[in-house]
Residue, then its C-alpha position, 0 to 999 in steps of 0.5 A: m635252738a641252733d639254726e640248723e635244727i630250725l631249718h630241719r624243722l621247717d623242712l619237716i613242716q613243708a614236707q607234711l604240708a606238701f605231701t599230706p597223703q604220703p605221710d598218712q600212708a607211711r604212718e599206716t605202713s610203719r605201724a603195721d610193723e610191730v618193730i617200727a611201731a615199738i620204735l615209734d612208741e619208745t622215741g617221743q623223747r630222746v633215748a640212747s640207742p642201747e636202751l631203745q634197742k632193749r625196750v623195743g626187743q621187749k615190747a615187740k617180742t624180738s631181739a635187740r638186734t632186730a630193733r638195731d637194724r631198723l634204726p638206719e632205715l628210719v633215720g634215712r626216711c626222716v622218721l627218726a632224728v639221731r644225735g651222736a654216733e654208734r653206741r652213744a647215738e640218741y634217737r627221737r621221733a622226727g615228727l614227719v610220721 
């Protein structure tokens, strides 16, 4: 495991301990949105962006584009971790929410 990944995990643990009510609220808010809930359900393991968009679109009964549009927001909120760039990106839950 790379030092950078270890530091990132420690930051997530620290955030969970320091802000326990906020992650609970964020989890409830996120799960209320069908698209975000489907993204979270599908990202237990790393999954390629095109496959994730397809699965989420089917599960949430929406377009793959809608799923794609939510991904940057979730990465920005540290809900998802991303590896790679653009079409080759892989996503997984970060564990914060």
